[in-house]
C-alpha positions in Angstrom: -11.2 19.0 8.5 -14.4 17.8 6.7 -17.7 18.8 8.1 -19.0 16.7 11.0 -15.7 14.8 11.5 -13.6 15.2 14.7 -9.8 14.5 14.8 -8.3 13.4 18.1 -4.6 14.4 17.9 -3.8 13.0 21.3 -2.6 9.5 20.3 -0.6 11.2 17.3 1.2 13.5 19.7 2.9 10.7 21.6 4.6 9.1 18.2 8.3 9.8 18.5 9.1 8.5 15.0 9.6 10.5 11.8 6.9 10.7 9.6 6.1 11.9 6.2 2.6 13.0 4.9 2.3 13.1 1.1 -0.5 14.8 -0.7 -1.1 16.0 -4.2 -0.9 19.6 -4.5 -4.3 19.5 -6.5 -6.0 17.6 -3.6 -9.2 19.2 -2.3 -9.1 21.5 0.5 -10.7 19.0 2.7 -7.9 16.6 2.1 -5.3 19.3 2.7 -6.8 20.1 6.0 -6.5 16.8 7.0 -2.8 16.6 6.2 -2.4 19.9 8.2 -4.2 18.5 11.1 -2.2 15.4 11.2 1.0 17.3 10.5 0.3 19.6 13.5 -0.2 16.6 15.8 2.9 14.6 14.7 5.9 16.1 16.4 8.5 14.7 13.8 6.4 14.9 10.7 7.4 16.3 7.2 5.0 17.2 4.7 5.6 16.6 1.0 3.4 18.1 -1.8 3.4 16.0 -5.0 3.5 18.7 -7.9 0.4 18.4 -10.3 -1.2 15.5 -8.5 -4.5 15.1 -6.8 -5.4 12.3 -4.3 -4.5 9.2 -6.2 -0.6 10.1 -7.2 0.1 6.2 -6.6 -2.2 5.6 -9.9 -1.4 8.7 -11.7 2.2 9.2 -11.1 3.7 6.2 -9.3 7.4 7.0 -10.3 7.0 10.8 -8.6 5.4 9.0 -5.6 8.4 6.6 -5.6 11.0 9.4 -5.9 9.4 11.5 -3.1 9.4 8.3 -0.9 13.2 7.7 -1.8 14.3 11.3 -1.4 12.6 11.8 1.9 13.2 8.6 3.7 15.3 8.7 7.0 17.9 6.2 5.7 18.8 8.5 2.8 20.9 10.5 5.2 23.0 7.7 6.0 23.3 6.0 2.4 22.3 6.6 -1.1 22.6 3.0 -2.0 19.2 1.9 -2.9 19.9 -1.3 -4.4 17.6 -4.3 -4.0 19.1 -7.5 -2.9 19.7 -10.1 -6.0 17.0 -12.8 -6.3 17.9 -16.2 -5.9 16.7 -19.2 -8.1 13.8 -19.5 -6.0 12.9 -15.9 -6.7 13.4 -15.0 -2.9 15.8 -12.1 -2.1 19.2 -13.6 -1.2 19.6 -11.4 2.0 16.3 -12.6 3.5 16.1 -15.3 5.8 14.7 -18.6 4.4 
C-alpha cells in the first residue's frame, strides 16, 4: 500500500459477489500492492494481469481489456453467446424496455 494510506478491508469482506480485479503486469509496485490488498479482502475475487500493460490498459489496449472481461465474466460459464441485441430504427436495442 502506498505510504501514508490506510486500507480498511472490513467492508470488502462482507461482499459475497464474484469480483475481478484487473491490473497491468507493468503497473507500479504501489498499484500492485493495492490490488493484492483488495484481493485479500474480497472472498470471491479473481486477479487478472494484463500482459505488457501498465495502469491505463483501457486506453493502450482496449481489445485486451475487453477480452479479459469477456473471458472471466461469470456468465461465460453458462453461455458463450456474446451477441448484442439488434438495434431498432430508433437506435435502441430491441430487447430493452421502451
